[in-house]
Biopython code that builds the backbone (N, CA, C, O; Angstrom):
import numpy as np
from Bio.PDB.StructureBuilder import StructureBuilder

atoms = [
    (1, "UNK", "N", (35.311, -37.459, -45.299)),
    (1, "UNK", "CA", (34.473, -38.103, -46.288)),
    (1, "UNK", "C", (34.702, -37.408, -47.617)),
    (1, "UNK", "O", (34.459, -36.209, -47.755)),
    (2, "UNK", "N", (35.178, -38.182, -48.608)),
    (2, "UNK", "CA", (35.474, -37.633, -49.918)),
    (2, "UNK", "C", (34.260, -37.637, -50.821)),
    (2, "UNK", "O", (33.302, -38.378, -50.602)),
    (3, "UNK", "N", (34.316, -36.804, -51.831)),
    (3, "UNK", "CA", (33.242, -36.711, -52.805)),
    (3, "UNK", "C", (33.651, -37.488, -54.053)),
    (3, "UNK", "O", (34.747, -37.309, -54.585)),
    (4, "UNK", "N", (32.742, -38.356, -54.507)),
    (4, "UNK", "CA", (32.994, -39.117, -55.719)),
    (4, "UNK", "C", (32.023, -38.663, -56.790)),
    (4, "UNK", "O", (30.826, -38.532, -56.535)),
    (5, "UNK", "N", (32.525, -38.428, -57.967)),
    (5, "UNK", "CA", (31.680, -37.977, -59.062)),
    (5, "UNK", "C", (31.439, -39.149, -60.000)),
    (5, "UNK", "O", (32.381, -39.810, -60.438)),
    (6, "UNK", "N", (30.172, -39.401, -60.304)),
    (6, "UNK", "CA", (29.792, -40.474, -61.213)),
    (6, "UNK", "C", (29.525, -39.898, -62.593)),
    (6, "UNK", "O", (28.854, -38.876, -62.738)),
    (7, "UNK", "N", (30.053, -40.559, -63.587)),
    (7, "UNK", "CA", (29.816, -40.133, -64.966)),
    (7, "UNK", "C", (28.730, -40.991, -65.590)),
    (7, "UNK", "O", (28.311, -41.992, -65.009)),
    (8, "UNK", "N", (28.282, -40.606, -66.754)),
    (8, "UNK", "CA", (27.298, -41.406, -67.490)),
    (8, "UNK", "C", (27.875, -42.787, -67.797)),
    (8, "UNK", "O", (27.164, -43.791, -67.760)),
    (9, "UNK", "N", (29.156, -42.822, -68.096)),
    (9, "UNK", "CA", (29.798, -44.096, -68.406)),
    (9, "UNK", "C", (29.777, -45.021, -67.191)),
    (9, "UNK", "O", (29.566, -46.226, -67.322)),
    (10, "UNK", "N", (29.998, -44.440, -65.997)),
    (10, "UNK", "CA", (29.932, -45.228, -64.761)),
    (10, "UNK", "C", (28.536, -45.815, -64.570)),
    (10, "UNK", "O", (28.390, -46.989, -64.231)),
    (11, "UNK", "N", (27.528, -45.001, -64.787)),
    (11, "UNK", "CA", (26.154, -45.468, -64.626)),
    (11, "UNK", "C", (25.802, -46.524, -65.672)),
    (11, "UNK", "O", (25.122, -47.502, -65.362)),
    (12, "UNK", "N", (26.262, -46.330, -66.903)),
    (12, "UNK", "CA", (26.014, -47.308, -67.959)),
    (12, "UNK", "C", (26.696, -48.633, -67.624)),
    (12, "UNK", "O", (26.111, -49.698, -67.823)),
    (13, "UNK", "N", (27.897, -48.576, -67.128)),
    (13, "UNK", "CA", (28.628, -49.778, -66.733)),
    (13, "UNK", "C", (27.901, -50.501, -65.599)),
    (13, "UNK", "O", (27.790, -51.727, -65.610)),
    (14, "UNK", "N", (27.414, -49.751, -64.635)),
    (14, "UNK", "CA", (26.651, -50.333, -63.531)),
    (14, "UNK", "C", (25.377, -50.991, -64.045)),
    (14, "UNK", "O", (25.021, -52.081, -63.599)),
    (15, "UNK", "N", (24.695, -50.347, -64.969)),
    (15, "UNK", "CA", (23.460, -50.885, -65.546)),
    (15, "UNK", "C", (23.721, -52.218, -66.233)),
    (15, "UNK", "O", (22.982, -53.183, -66.039)),
    (16, "UNK", "N", (24.773, -52.263, -67.033)),
    (16, "UNK", "CA", (25.116, -53.491, -67.754)),
    (16, "UNK", "C", (25.470, -54.602, -66.776)),
    (16, "UNK", "O", (25.047, -55.745, -66.946)),
    (17, "UNK", "N", (26.239, -54.268, -65.764)),
    (17, "UNK", "CA", (26.620, -55.264, -64.761)),
    (17, "UNK", "C", (25.389, -55.785, -64.021)),
    (17, "UNK", "O", (25.279, -56.987, -63.777)),
    (18, "UNK", "N", (24.475, -54.907, -63.665)),
    (18, "UNK", "CA", (23.249, -55.308, -62.972)),
    (18, "UNK", "C", (22.390, -56.204, -63.857)),
    (18, "UNK", "O", (21.870, -57.216, -63.387)),
    (19, "UNK", "N", (22.235, -55.847, -65.127)),
    (19, "UNK", "CA", (21.461, -56.674, -66.049)),
    (19, "UNK", "C", (22.080, -58.060, -66.227)),
    (19, "UNK", "O", (21.363, -59.059, -66.283)),
    (20, "UNK", "N", (23.396, -58.119, -66.314)),
    (20, "UNK", "CA", (24.066, -59.415, -66.440)),
    (20, "UNK", "C", (23.844, -60.283, -65.207)),
    (20, "UNK", "O", (23.630, -61.489, -65.325)),
    (21, "UNK", "N", (23.895, -59.676, -64.037)),
    (21, "UNK", "CA", (23.654, -60.428, -62.806)),
    (21, "UNK", "C", (22.209, -60.911, -62.733)),
    (21, "UNK", "O", (21.947, -62.027, -62.286)),
    (22, "UNK", "N", (21.271, -60.071, -63.172)),
    (22, "UNK", "CA", (19.871, -60.492, -63.197)),
    (22, "UNK", "C", (19.667, -61.650, -64.165)),
    (22, "UNK", "O", (18.937, -62.592, -63.857)),
    (23, "UNK", "N", (20.298, -61.591, -65.322)),
    (23, "UNK", "CA", (20.184, -62.676, -66.298)),
    (23, "UNK", "C", (20.739, -63.978, -65.724)),
    (23, "UNK", "O", (20.159, -65.045, -65.925)),
    (24, "UNK", "N", (21.863, -63.889, -65.009)),
    (24, "UNK", "CA", (22.420, -65.083, -64.382)),
    (24, "UNK", "C", (21.452, -65.635, -63.343)),
    (24, "UNK", "O", (21.231, -66.844, -63.275)),
    (25, "UNK", "N", (20.886, -64.761, -62.546)),
    (25, "UNK", "CA", (19.938, -65.186, -61.517)),
    (25, "UNK", "C", (18.716, -65.828, -62.149)),
    (25, "UNK", "O", (18.263, -66.881, -61.701)),
    (26, "UNK", "N", (18.183, -65.204, -63.181)),
    (26, "UNK", "CA", (17.000, -65.740, -63.847)),
    (26, "UNK", "C", (17.307, -67.058, -64.537)),
    (26, "UNK", "O", (16.438, -67.923, -64.639)),
    (27, "UNK", "N", (18.523, -67.216, -65.006)),
    (27, "UNK", "CA", (18.911, -68.460, -65.644)),
    (27, "UNK", "C", (18.936, -69.627, -64.672)),
    (27, "UNK", "O", (18.754, -70.778, -65.070)),
    (28, "UNK", "N", (19.159, -69.334, -63.402)),
    (28, "UNK", "CA", (19.196, -70.394, -62.397)),
    (28, "UNK", "C", (17.826, -70.689, -61.810)),
    (28, "UNK", "O", (17.653, -71.678, -61.098)),
    (29, "UNK", "N", (16.856, -69.840, -62.103)),
    (29, "UNK", "CA", (15.499, -70.068, -61.579)),
    (29, "UNK", "C", (14.881, -71.265, -62.293)),
    (29, "UNK", "O", (15.036, -71.446, -63.501)),
    (30, "UNK", "N", (14.189, -72.061, -61.523)),
    (30, "UNK", "CA", (13.495, -73.205, -62.117)),
    (30, "UNK", "C", (12.264, -72.707, -62.860)),
    (30, "UNK", "O", (11.525, -71.863, -62.353)),
    (31, "UNK", "N", (12.046, -73.225, -64.049)),
    (31, "UNK", "CA", (10.883, -72.861, -64.834)),
    (31, "UNK", "C", (9.679, -73.592, -64.247)),
    (31, "UNK", "O", (9.731, -74.806, -64.050)),
    (32, "UNK", "N", (8.614, -72.880, -63.972)),
    (32, "UNK", "CA", (7.450, -73.554, -63.386)),
    (32, "UNK", "C", (6.850, -74.564, -64.361)),
    (32, "UNK", "O", (7.020, -74.466, -65.576)),
    (33, "UNK", "N", (6.151, -75.525, -63.796)),
    (33, "UNK", "CA", (5.554, -76.586, -64.609)),
    (33, "UNK", "C", (4.471, -76.045, -65.528)),
    (33, "UNK", "O", (4.211, -76.613, -66.589)),
    (34, "UNK", "N", (3.840, -74.953, -65.128)),
    (34, "UNK", "CA", (2.768, -74.426, -65.957)),
    (34, "UNK", "C", (3.211, -73.180, -66.732)),
    (34, "UNK", "O", (4.047, -72.401, -66.275)),
    (35, "UNK", "N", (2.631, -73.027, -67.896)),
    (35, "UNK", "CA", (2.977, -71.924, -68.794)),
    (35, "UNK", "C", (2.214, -70.654, -68.437)),
    (35, "UNK", "O", (2.722, -69.554, -68.655)),
    (36, "UNK", "N", (1.024, -70.777, -67.901)),
    (36, "UNK", "CA", (0.178, -69.636, -67.568)),
    (36, "UNK", "C", (0.062, -69.488, -66.068)),
    (36, "UNK", "O", (-0.128, -70.471, -65.351)),
    (37, "UNK", "N", (0.178, -68.241, -65.585)),
    (37, "UNK", "CA", (0.086, -67.957, -64.158)),
    (37, "UNK", "C", (-1.073, -67.011, -63.887)),
    (37, "UNK", "O", (-1.409, -66.171, -64.721)),
    (38, "UNK", "N", (-1.675, -67.152, -62.730)),
    (38, "UNK", "CA", (-2.747, -66.252, -62.311)),
    (38, "UNK", "C", (-2.146, -64.994, -61.700)),
    (38, "UNK", "O", (-0.951, -64.941, -61.406)),
    (39, "UNK", "N", (-2.985, -63.983, -61.513)),
    (39, "UNK", "CA", (-2.532, -62.692, -60.983)),
    (39, "UNK", "C", (-1.794, -62.850, -59.656)),
    (39, "UNK", "O", (-0.738, -62.248, -59.461)),
    (40, "UNK", "N", (-2.336, -63.644, -58.753)),
    (40, "UNK", "CA", (-1.728, -63.829, -57.436)),
    (40, "UNK", "C", (-0.306, -64.378, -57.570)),
    (40, "UNK", "O", (0.602, -63.935, -56.866)),
    (41, "UNK", "N", (-0.119, -65.332, -58.464)),
    (41, "UNK", "CA", (1.195, -65.928, -58.666)),
    (41, "UNK", "C", (2.174, -64.925, -59.284)),
    (41, "UNK", "O", (3.353, -64.895, -58.931)),
    (42, "UNK", "N", (1.673, -64.117, -60.198)),
    (42, "UNK", "CA", (2.518, -63.094, -60.835)),
    (42, "UNK", "C", (2.950, -62.056, -59.806)),
    (42, "UNK", "O", (4.116, -61.662, -59.762)),
    (43, "UNK", "N", (2.010, -61.618, -58.987)),
    (43, "UNK", "CA", (2.347, -60.626, -57.953)),
    (43, "UNK", "C", (3.397, -61.178, -56.998)),
    (43, "UNK", "O", (4.312, -60.460, -56.598)),
    (44, "UNK", "N", (3.270, -62.436, -56.637)),
    (44, "UNK", "CA", (4.230, -63.060, -55.728)),
    (44, "UNK", "C", (5.604, -63.174, -56.400)),
    (44, "UNK", "O", (6.630, -62.923, -55.766)),
    (45, "UNK", "N", (5.621, -63.548, -57.662)),
    (45, "UNK", "CA", (6.875, -63.708, -58.398)),
    (45, "UNK", "C", (7.594, -62.378, -58.594)),
    (45, "UNK", "O", (8.807, -62.288, -58.409)),
    (46, "UNK", "N", (6.839, -61.347, -58.969)),
    (46, "UNK", "CA", (7.431, -60.028, -59.218)),
    (46, "UNK", "C", (7.562, -59.184, -57.952)),
    (46, "UNK", "O", (8.213, -58.139, -57.955)),
    (47, "UNK", "N", (6.929, -59.653, -56.860)),
    (47, "UNK", "CA", (6.923, -58.918, -55.580)),
    (47, "UNK", "C", (6.345, -57.514, -55.770)),
    (47, "UNK", "O", (6.961, -56.506, -55.425)),
    (48, "UNK", "N", (5.131, -57.493, -56.335)),
    (48, "UNK", "CA", (4.443, -56.230, -56.579)),
    (48, "UNK", "C", (3.039, -56.288, -55.998)),
    (48, "UNK", "O", (2.536, -57.362, -55.667)),
    (49, "UNK", "N", (2.414, -55.129, -55.879)),
    (49, "UNK", "CA", (1.059, -55.027, -55.342)),
    (49, "UNK", "C", (0.034, -55.232, -56.462)),
    (49, "UNK", "O", (0.376, -55.178, -57.643)),
    (50, "UNK", "N", (-1.221, -55.468, -56.080)),
    (50, "UNK", "CA", (-2.266, -55.578, -57.103)),
    (50, "UNK", "C", (-2.357, -54.320, -57.974)),
    (50, "UNK", "O", (-2.597, -54.415, -59.177)),
    (51, "UNK", "N", (-2.168, -53.153, -57.372)),
    (51, "UNK", "CA", (-2.246, -51.901, -58.135)),
    (51, "UNK", "C", (-1.121, -51.809, -59.161)),
    (51, "UNK", "O", (-1.337, -51.336, -60.277)),
    (52, "UNK", "N", (0.062, -52.250, -58.796)),
    (52, "UNK", "CA", (1.184, -52.224, -59.728)),
    (52, "UNK", "C", (0.946, -53.182, -60.885)),
    (52, "UNK", "O", (1.246, -52.863, -62.036)),
    (53, "UNK", "N", (0.406, -54.354, -60.579)),
    (53, "UNK", "CA", (0.092, -55.305, -61.643)),
    (53, "UNK", "C", (-0.950, -54.719, -62.589)),
    (53, "UNK", "O", (-0.869, -54.906, -63.803)),
    (54, "UNK", "N", (-1.919, -54.018, -62.035)),
    (54, "UNK", "CA", (-2.939, -53.374, -62.868)),
    (54, "UNK", "C", (-2.300, -52.320, -63.772)),
    (54, "UNK", "O", (-2.667, -52.207, -64.941)),
    (55, "UNK", "N", (-1.357, -51.554, -63.247)),
    (55, "UNK", "CA", (-0.660, -50.543, -64.058)),
    (55, "UNK", "C", (0.107, -51.195, -65.206)),
    (55, "UNK", "O", (0.126, -50.677, -66.322)),
    (56, "UNK", "N", (0.739, -52.337, -64.923)),
    (56, "UNK", "CA", (1.475, -53.050, -65.976)),
    (56, "UNK", "C", (0.536, -53.529, -67.074)),
    (56, "UNK", "O", (0.903, -53.554, -68.248)),
    (57, "UNK", "N", (-0.687, -53.914, -66.684)),
    (57, "UNK", "CA", (-1.676, -54.330, -67.682)),
    (57, "UNK", "C", (-2.158, -53.135, -68.486)),
    (57, "UNK", "O", (-2.230, -53.196, -69.713)),
    (58, "UNK", "N", (-2.486, -52.056, -67.803)),
    (58, "UNK", "CA", (-3.061, -50.871, -68.453)),
    (58, "UNK", "C", (-2.083, -50.251, -69.450)),
    (58, "UNK", "O", (-2.466, -49.896, -70.565)),
    (59, "UNK", "N", (-0.809, -50.121, -69.041)),
    (59, "UNK", "CA", (0.144, -49.472, -69.954)),
    (59, "UNK", "C", (0.728, -50.433, -70.983)),
    (59, "UNK", "O", (1.583, -50.044, -71.778)),
    (60, "UNK", "N", (0.268, -51.698, -70.976)),
    (60, "UNK", "CA", (0.666, -52.643, -72.000)),
    (60, "UNK", "C", (2.015, -53.309, -71.773)),
    (60, "UNK", "O", (2.516, -54.017, -72.647)),
    (61, "UNK", "N", (2.600, -53.088, -70.613)),
    (61, "UNK", "CA", (3.890, -53.699, -70.308)),
    (61, "UNK", "C", (3.765, -55.203, -70.177)),
    (61, "UNK", "O", (4.655, -55.943, -70.595)),
    (62, "UNK", "N", (2.665, -55.658, -69.598)),
    (62, "UNK", "CA", (2.458, -57.086, -69.379)),
    (62, "UNK", "C", (1.154, -57.513, -70.034)),
    (62, "UNK", "O", (0.076, -57.058, -69.651)),
    (63, "UNK", "N", (1.261, -58.389, -71.021)),
    (63, "UNK", "CA", (0.088, -58.894, -71.728)),
    (63, "UNK", "C", (-0.607, -59.946, -70.868)),
    (63, "UNK", "O", (0.032, -60.606, -70.049)),
    (64, "UNK", "N", (-1.903, -60.097, -71.053)),
    (64, "UNK", "CA", (-2.662, -61.072, -70.283)),
    (64, "UNK", "C", (-3.820, -61.588, -71.123)),
    (64, "UNK", "O", (-4.188, -61.002, -72.141)),
    (65, "UNK", "N", (-4.379, -62.691, -70.672)),
    (65, "UNK", "CA", (-5.581, -63.246, -71.276)),
    (65, "UNK", "C", (-6.599, -63.405, -70.163)),
    (65, "UNK", "O", (-6.267, -63.825, -69.054)),
    (66, "UNK", "N", (-7.840, -63.067, -70.470)),
    (66, "UNK", "CA", (-8.884, -63.141, -69.459)),
    (66, "UNK", "C", (-9.861, -64.254, -69.831)),
    (66, "UNK", "O", (-10.411, -64.278, -70.932)),
    (67, "UNK", "N", (-10.062, -65.167, -68.892)),
    (67, "UNK", "CA", (-11.015, -66.253, -69.054)),
    (67, "UNK", "C", (-12.004, -66.126, -67.900)),
    (67, "UNK", "O", (-11.657, -66.342, -66.739)),
    (68, "UNK", "N", (-13.238, -65.772, -68.239)),
    (68, "UNK", "CA", (-14.202, -65.474, -67.180)),
    (68, "UNK", "C", (-13.732, -64.233, -66.447)),
    (68, "UNK", "O", (-13.502, -63.190, -67.059)),
    (69, "UNK", "N", (-13.589, -64.348, -65.135)),
    (69, "UNK", "CA", (-13.094, -63.226, -64.328)),
    (69, "UNK", "C", (-11.647, -63.413, -63.897)),
    (69, "UNK", "O", (-11.149, -62.666, -63.056)),
    (70, "UNK", "N", (-10.979, -64.388, -64.457)),
    (70, "UNK", "CA", (-9.612, -64.695, -64.057)),
    (70, "UNK", "C", (-8.649, -64.263, -65.165)),
    (70, "UNK", "O", (-8.850, -64.571, -66.340)),
    (71, "UNK", "N", (-7.591, -63.535, -64.759)),
    (71, "UNK", "CA", (-6.576, -63.093, -65.703)),
    (71, "UNK", "C", (-5.378, -64.024, -65.628)),
    (71, "UNK", "O", (-4.912, -64.379, -64.546)),
    (72, "UNK", "N", (-4.886, -64.416, -66.806)),
    (72, "UNK", "CA", (-3.737, -65.304, -66.909)),
    (72, "UNK", "C", (-2.606, -64.588, -67.641)),
    (72, "UNK", "O", (-2.837, -63.798, -68.557)),
    (73, "UNK", "N", (-1.382, -64.883, -67.217)),
    (73, "UNK", "CA", (-0.194, -64.255, -67.780)),
    (73, "UNK", "C", (0.780, -65.347, -68.204)),
    (73, "UNK", "O", (0.950, -66.342, -67.500)),
    (74, "UNK", "N", (1.420, -65.160, -69.359)),
    (74, "UNK", "CA", (2.417, -66.127, -69.821)),
    (74, "UNK", "C", (3.684, -65.975, -68.985)),
    (74, "UNK", "O", (4.147, -64.864, -68.729)),
    (75, "UNK", "N", (4.223, -67.090, -68.574)),
    (75, "UNK", "CA", (5.451, -67.082, -67.784)),
    (75, "UNK", "C", (6.580, -66.389, -68.542)),
    (75, "UNK", "O", (7.341, -65.618, -67.957)),
    (76, "UNK", "N", (6.691, -66.662, -69.849)),
    (76, "UNK", "CA", (7.778, -66.064, -70.639)),
    (76, "UNK", "C", (7.654, -64.542, -70.705)),
    (76, "UNK", "O", (8.669, -63.850, -70.767)),
    (77, "UNK", "N", (6.414, -64.001, -70.694)),
    (77, "UNK", "CA", (6.231, -62.546, -70.679)),
    (77, "UNK", "C", (6.692, -61.947, -69.353)),
    (77, "UNK", "O", (7.234, -60.842, -69.319)),
    (78, "UNK", "N", (6.478, -62.669, -68.278)),
    (78, "UNK", "CA", (6.903, -62.196, -66.961)),
    (78, "UNK", "C", (8.429, -62.128, -66.906)),
    (78, "UNK", "O", (8.995, -61.177, -66.367)),
    (79, "UNK", "N", (9.084, -63.136, -67.463)),
    (79, "UNK", "CA", (10.545, -63.137, -67.507)),
    (79, "UNK", "C", (11.045, -61.952, -68.331)),
    (79, "UNK", "O", (12.039, -61.322, -67.968)),
    (80, "UNK", "N", (10.370, -61.646, -69.425)),
    (80, "UNK", "CA", (10.756, -60.497, -70.252)),
    (80, "UNK", "C", (10.628, -59.197, -69.466)),
    (80, "UNK", "O", (11.466, -58.305, -69.595)),
    (81, "UNK", "N", (9.582, -59.089, -68.656)),
    (81, "UNK", "CA", (9.420, -57.889, -67.826)),
    (81, "UNK", "C", (10.581, -57.794, -66.845)),
    (81, "UNK", "O", (11.145, -56.718, -66.647)),
    (82, "UNK", "N", (10.936, -58.909, -66.236)),
    (82, "UNK", "CA", (12.053, -58.908, -65.298)),
    (82, "UNK", "C", (13.363, -58.505, -65.976)),
    (82, "UNK", "O", (14.202, -57.832, -65.377)),
    (83, "UNK", "N", (13.525, -58.917, -67.204)),
    (83, "UNK", "CA", (14.751, -58.579, -67.944)),
    (83, "UNK", "C", (14.683, -57.198, -68.569)),
    (83, "UNK", "O", (15.683, -56.708, -69.094)),
    (84, "UNK", "N", (13.514, -56.558, -68.522)),
    (84, "UNK", "CA", (13.379, -55.217, -69.084)),
    (84, "UNK", "C", (13.307, -55.191, -70.586)),
    (84, "UNK", "O", (13.611, -54.171, -71.203)),
    (85, "UNK", "N", (12.900, -56.322, -71.204)),
    (85, "UNK", "CA", (12.868, -56.392, -72.665)),
    (85, "UNK", "C", (11.549, -55.903, -73.247)),
    (85, "UNK", "O", (11.477, -55.663, -74.452)),
    (86, "UNK", "N", (10.508, -55.746, -72.443)),
    (86, "UNK", "CA", (9.226, -55.304, -72.972)),
    (86, "UNK", "C", (9.145, -53.790, -72.857)),
    (86, "UNK", "O", (9.859, -53.188, -72.055)),
    (87, "UNK", "N", (8.301, -53.188, -73.632)),
    (87, "UNK", "CA", (8.172, -51.739, -73.630)),
    (87, "UNK", "C", (7.609, -51.267, -72.309)),
    (87, "UNK", "O", (6.879, -51.997, -71.638)),
    (88, "UNK", "N", (7.949, -50.051, -71.938)),
    (88, "UNK", "CA", (7.420, -49.463, -70.720)),
    (88, "UNK", "C", (8.323, -49.651, -69.508)),
    (88, "UNK", "O", (7.991, -49.201, -68.411)),
    (89, "UNK", "N", (9.455, -50.309, -69.695)),
    (89, "UNK", "CA", (10.356, -50.540, -68.570)),
    (89, "UNK", "C", (11.457, -49.512, -68.598)),
    (89, "UNK", "O", (12.333, -49.522, -67.733)),
]
sb = StructureBuilder()
sb.init_structure("model")
sb.init_model(0)
sb.init_chain("A")
sb.init_seg("    ")
for serial, (resi, resn, name, xyz) in enumerate(atoms, 1):
    if name == "N":
        sb.init_residue(resn, " ", resi, " ")
    sb.init_atom(name, np.array(xyz, "f"), 0.0, 1.0, " ", f" {name:<3s}", serial, name[0])
structure = sb.get_structure()
């Protein structure tokens, strides 16, 4: 078993390749009919726990609007989180 050494350039190249593949995948996803999603839908889409979603709200990574006791999230903001374009990622 040989030893392979990874450089910063290798990791940067991998990062760029991974981001490009994610963008392609997200480009093929169907846009939902509704612009606003509830917490349950966001957790299912991002495959995260309620606690993780709460952390994203607290640290400002994911913006939300609260109507009564229900929190709503913009679909476009969720896509930005997936692409890593919002702060905190």
